[in-house]
N, C-alpha and C positions, 0 to 999 in steps of 0.2 A: 203742667203740674197740675192742673185741674184734674186731667183724666185719671193719673196715677193717684192722686189723694182719693178721688172718688172710690178707686179700686181697694185701696187700703181701707177707707172707713167702712165700705161694704163688706170686706172679709171678715172671717172668723178670728177671734182671738181677744185678747184683754184689751182695755183701753190703754193702758201703758205700752202693751206691745206695739198698738198700732201707733202711739204718739213716737216711739222709737223709730219705727219705719218713715214715718214723716220727716223726723229731723233728721235722719241718715239721707233720705231724697232729696232735702233742701240743699244740702251740703254737697250734692254730687251732679247738679246740674250747670253746665258751663255754656257760653256761648263767645264767639268771635264773631265781629261784624265790623266792616271798614268805617261804618258812618255813626259817629258818635252821637249823633241827635237820635238815631235810631236804638242804640243802646241805652239812652236815657228813658225810651218809651219803653223797651223791655223790661229795665230794672222796675219801672212803674208797674208794668201789668204784671210782674212777678209778685210785687208787693201786695196788690189788690187780689191774687190769687193763692194766697198762702206763702209767700216769701220765696227765698232761693234766689234773691236778686245778686248776691255777693259775687256770683259766677258770671254776670254778664258784662263782658268786656269788649273794649274797642281795639282793632288790630286788622293786621292783612292776614288773611287765611292763608295765602299763598306765599307769605314771606318765610324766614328761617325761624324755627321752632323757640330759638333763644330769644328772638325779637317779641314776643309774645307777651301780654301782661303778666306780672309776678304770680298773680293767681293762677293763670294758666299753666305757667312755667313749672310752679311747684306741686300743683294738683292734678293736672289734666294735659300733662305733655305727650310726647311721642310714646305711641304703645300703651297708654295709660287708658283712653276712654273705653268702654265695653259695649256703647252704644251712640252711634252718630246718625242724627237726622237732619236733612238739609236740602233745601230749594236754591243752589247756587244761581249767580247772574249768568245768563247766557249771551252769546254773541254771535256764535256760529261761522259765518263766513263775513269777510269784508273788513271794516276799520275796527271792530270790537274785537279782531284777534290780538293775543299777547304776542310781542315781538321782542321785548326786552330779554336781552341774553342772560343778565342776573338772575331773571325769573325761570327762563327755560332751563337754564342749568342745573336746577334742582329736581328737574322730573324727568323721568324716561320717554314720557308722552311728549316732553317738548323738543325730542330729537327727532330726527328724518328715521323712517321706517322702511324696510326694503324685503322682498323675497328674495331668499339666497339659498340655492339648493334645496328649494321645497320647504323652507322654515323661514318665516316671518319675524324679522327681528330688527331692533334699533341700530343705528350708526352712531358714532359720536359727533356727528353734524347736526346742528340745530334744524329744526323744522325751517325751510325756507320762507314759507310765507305766514310764519307765525303760527300759533295754536288756539283754538276756541277757549275761553277760561273755562268753560265747564268741562272741558276734557282734564284740565290741570286740577280741578277741584275734586274730580273723581279720584284720581291718583292719590291726592293730599289725604283725603278721607279715609281711603284704603291704608295708606301708609300711617297714618295717624291712630288707627284703632289698634286695640291690644288684639294680639292673636287669639282667635275665638270669637272677637267682638263682631257685631253686626252693624251694617250700614243700610239705611233706607234713604235714597235720593232721588230725586225729581230732576229728569235730564230730558233734553229734547229728543222726540223719537226716533231722529235720524241718527241717533247715538248707536241703535240697535243694528244698524244694516249699511250704513255707507263706509267708504273708504276713509273719509276724513276722520272718522271715530274708530277705525280699525284698531288702532294703537292701544285705545282704553279697553277695546274688549279683550286683546291679547293680555293685557295687563289684568283685567278681571280674571281670566280663565287661570293664569300663572299664579296668582297670588290667593285667590279667594273660590269658595264654593258659590255658585249662583243659585240661590233659593227661589226668586220670584221676579217676574216681569209682568207689569200691568201697563197696558195702554191705555192712556187716559182718553176720554171723551174730547171730542174738538172744541167744545164750550166750556172746558173746565176751567181755564183762566182767562176767558171772555169776560167783560167787553175789553179787558186790559192788553191782551196779546193773542194772536191767532196762531201762536206757535204751537203744533200738536207736541204732546209731552208723552212721558212714561215715567213709571216709578221701578225702579231697579233696588231690588233687595239681595244683599250679599253677605256672606259670612267668611270673614278672614281666616284663612288658614292657620291652624294651631302651630306653635313653634315645632319646626323640624317635620310637620305635615307635606307630604307630596300632594300636587293637584290630582284629585281623583280622575280615573277616564270615564267613569260613568256614573250616573246618579240621576234622579228625577229632579225636573225643575218645573215649578208651577210658572202657568202663564194664562193670563187673562186679558179680555179686551172690554172695557167699559163702553156700552152702548147709551148710557143715558145718566146725566149729571144733575138733573134737577134745576137747570136753568137753560135759557136760550142764549143766543149769540149777543144780546143785550145786556145779559146779566138779569133777566127777568124770571122769578121763579116759575116752576112748573110742578105742579102738585099732582099726585096720584088721585085717581078717581073712584069713586065708590061703585057699588053695584047698579046704582041708578045714574051713573055717568057724571056725578056733581064731584067737584073738586074736594079733596080732604085738606087737613093742614099738614099732611106728610109729603115731604118733597120726593118726587120721581126719579129717584138714582138706582142705580145697582151696586154702590160701592159695600153696602153692608153684604150682600148676597156673594160678593166677591171676596171680603174678608172672612165670611164663615166658610167659603170654599178654600181658602187656605189654610185655615184652622183645620179642616178636614184632611187636607193634603198633607199637613204636618203629623197628623196622627194617624196616616195610612188608610185613610177610609173615605178618599175623593170619588165621588160620582161626576165622572167628566160630564159636561154640557156643551153646546156648539160654541160657547165662548169663554168658558174656563176648563182647563185640561193641563195633563203634566206630560212632559217630553223629556225623554232620555238625553243625558249629554252626548252620546255617541251619535244621535242623529243631526248634532250641529256640525256643520262641514267647515271646510278648510277657511274661509272666509269669514266665519264666525257670525253669521247673520242669525240673530236671536230676536228677531221681529215675530211676535206671536201670529201675525197675519199670516206668515209663512208655514205657520206649522195648524193652522185652524181645520179640525177635523173635517168639516165638510167638503172644504176645498182639497183637502188631500184625498178623501174618498173618490172626488171626481177625477183627481190624478192617477190614484191606483186602479179605477175602474177602467180607464184609457189604456194605461200599461198592461192590463189584464188581457186587453186585444191581441198583443203582441204575440204573435205564434198561433193564434187561434184560426181554426180552419177558415181559409179563404181571407184571412185580414193581415195587416202588418202594421206598425206603429213607427211613425217617423218624426222629426222636428220639421216643421216649416223650412226651415233653412237648409235642411238636407234632402228635402223631397225632390228637388232637381237643381242642376247647375244653372238654369236660366232663371235664378231667383235671387233677388238683390232687395235686402232690408236695411233701410237707413234712414237717418233725421238729417234735416239740412243744417246748414250752420247759422249760428245765431246772427241775425240781419237787423242792424241798426240804420232805420230808415228816417229817422228825424229830420236830417238835412236835406232830404227831397220830397217831404210830404207838402202836398199843395191842396188846396180848397176846392179848385174847379177842375173840369175835365179839359183836356187838350190833345194836341196831336201825338205828343209822345208820352201822355198820362195813363197810367195803367192802374187797375185795381189791385191793392195787397189785401188778399183774405187771411181772416182769422180762421180759427177751425169751426166756429159758430157758422161763418159764413159759408164755409163748405158743406155744413150739415144742413143748412136752411134750403128750402125749395127754391128760393129765389136769389139768397146770397147777396142780399143787400148791403150787410154790415161790413165793409171794406174800407180801408184808407185809400187815399188817392197817391200815387208817386209819380215823380215827373223822371222817367228812365234818362232821358237826355241830360239831367243835372247830375247823375250817379258817377262816382270815381270809377277808376279801373278795377279797384277791390270789390266795390259794391256791385259793379257788372257781373264780376264772376260768383260773387254770393246771389245775384238774383238768377243766374243761370242754374247755380245748383238746387234752388229751392222753388223752381217751376215743376209742376206737375204735368203728367202726360195721360191723356185718355187711357184708360185700362188700369190705373194706378190704384191700389188700396191703399185707403189712409186710417190711420188709428189715432186717437187724441192719447197724448201721453202726459199730460199736465192738466190738474185739476180733477174734472171728472174723466177717469182714464176710461179706455177700452170701448169708445163709441167709434164704429166703423162706417166708412163711406167710401163709394166707389166712383171715381174721378171720370165722369161723362164727357161727351162732346162739348158741351157748353163751357167745361172748365179746363180744357185741354190748353196746355202751354200758359196757364195762370199762375201768377206769383202766389205762394201760400206759405203762411208762417210755417216755423221749424217746429212748432208745438204740435205737428202731425208725424207720427212715423210712416215712412212710405213702404208699401211691400209692391215690388214689381216683378210680374210673372210673365215671363215669355209665352208659355204654353196656355192658350186661351180656357181650355176645359179644367186644366188645374188650377188657374187662376180664378175661375167661378166655383169651383168647389172650395177654394181656400176662403174666399169670399165669404160664403154661406157658413162655413165651419166657424170663422172668426166671430159671427155673430151669436153662436150658439152659446149655451151654458159650459159646456165642456171648455171652450176657448176663454170665455169670459171669467170663469172660475181661476183657470191659471194666470190669468193676467192679474186679478184681484189678491191671488198669493203672492206676488210678486211686486206689488205697489210698495214705494218708500217714499220718504219726505218728512219734513219736521212742519211746513205751512201748508204747502200742497202736496197731494199725491203725484208720483211721476211714474212713469214708463220708461225704459231702454229700448233700443232696437234688440240688444241681446236677450230680452225677456220675451220680445214677439219671435225672434229666431228659434227659440229653445221652447216653443211650445208643441205639445205633443199632438200629433195629428192620426187618427186611424184611416187607412186607406185599404179599399177593397182590392184583393188581387186582380179582380176582374172588373174593369172600369165601367162596365155597362151596368153594373149595380149602382153606380153614381150617377147615371145618365139624367134619371128625373131631376135629381138636384141641379145639375148642371144645366140642363134645358129651362128649369123654373128660373133661376139667376140670369141666364141668357134673355129670357122673354122679359124677365122685370126690368132689365137695363134696357132693352129697347123701348118698353113702354114709357120708362121714366125719361129717356132722351125724347120722344116724341110729346111728352108732357112738356118739359123743358122748352122745346121749340115753340109749341103752341102758346105758351105762357108768353115768351118773348114776341111773337106776332101779335097776339092779342093786346099787350102792352103798348107794341109800336101803333097798331091801328087806333086805339083809345087816344094816344097822343096826337095823331093825324086827324082825329075826328074834332077833338076838343080845339084845336089849332085853327082847323078850318072854320069852326062855328064863330071863335074869335074874330078870325078875320074878316068874317061877314057882317060883324056888329057895325 
């Protein structure tokens, strides 16, 4: 209300015309919220900011349209609103999912969706595990809009690329034109929630309009939000590195870029750009991360080597039949964790412990107490000397080589394993995975709402340039071989030194 009022007051025109605009706007603002207390707060806020309180109503936004407050039914019912702005409640997975059939029955996204003959479509069965409420809210907003109307909605970032939300993306492209996607900074809603979010802006198709096959879509990634994870403001610095009173965020810059995009004069940068609808593949992944220009430039440069004189390009998974890329099962160790070492006690390493020089940060588990199912899982997540491992959660893409010290150790499933029989090929892949060319491809495919994730499929599909003459890669292979030999010697000497130190102190204590 305040924003629109200021726009009207600052516009050209007579005072009478401005007053008419304000009166019209006050009568055309509506809200539906389940909490009566929050509706009272909203009414009060509207009165303090120029009125418009009459349209603030209580109700279940996912209920039937007929059950809404009479103000909504008469003035802002189905296919009446021209703009909807909302930040619906999130639940994602778990107990927060909506499972009530009387609710799911109203929504296409409440049904189970399947791929049939290359077409992704809904069945008449209810989604077996329920549906995240934000998915139903998205469909409700689209349905509620007047044809040609616009929606701006805050959603979990996982809406953009995960299978859970694919029905929502299918509904989006069937019923709307996607105008913009903005990935919010991870601190946007901190310290209240760590869920990563995005803003999705769509325009509902006009009556009788078919979904267009191609058009430009604005995409952006916010990299600063003017506060830290505790909600403490971060201010811009002046030329002398002194803080100003202006918050250090890039939202105004993104907003200006979106205006330029709508006017057809966008100058793309590394973090805001346009993507053609035709570039979006069958799974409807619309995460801007996937389309970042600098990451795609890396990918295109590698693709350009395919067929070049003396070079070919392959995915890691297709380089040899002797390559396995996998992650272990999710292992629940709580029932067999112990505090002290013992005859059947083994360390259970986290990714951090694998990456550390000594690897001290590990749980201790008593294998003798494990059930048969736990023993099978333990066998599946043991690593072997020569395995290449990659972090797949949180800080993704960190690469390590399993040395003699870690052979047969139990390691968390948060590491993707790459097992290559051919030693020279293994060393080459290990070196390549640490390069910018592989790291950019991993960054391009990361996904997730709270933490970023990678899957074995993403590693399997990383493009790798390979020289037809392997001697051209010999220096890299030899260098990796030497570095691993030196690392194993270092680890052995560290172990010997620790043992000698323990022996020295014990002997000294015994002599007292």
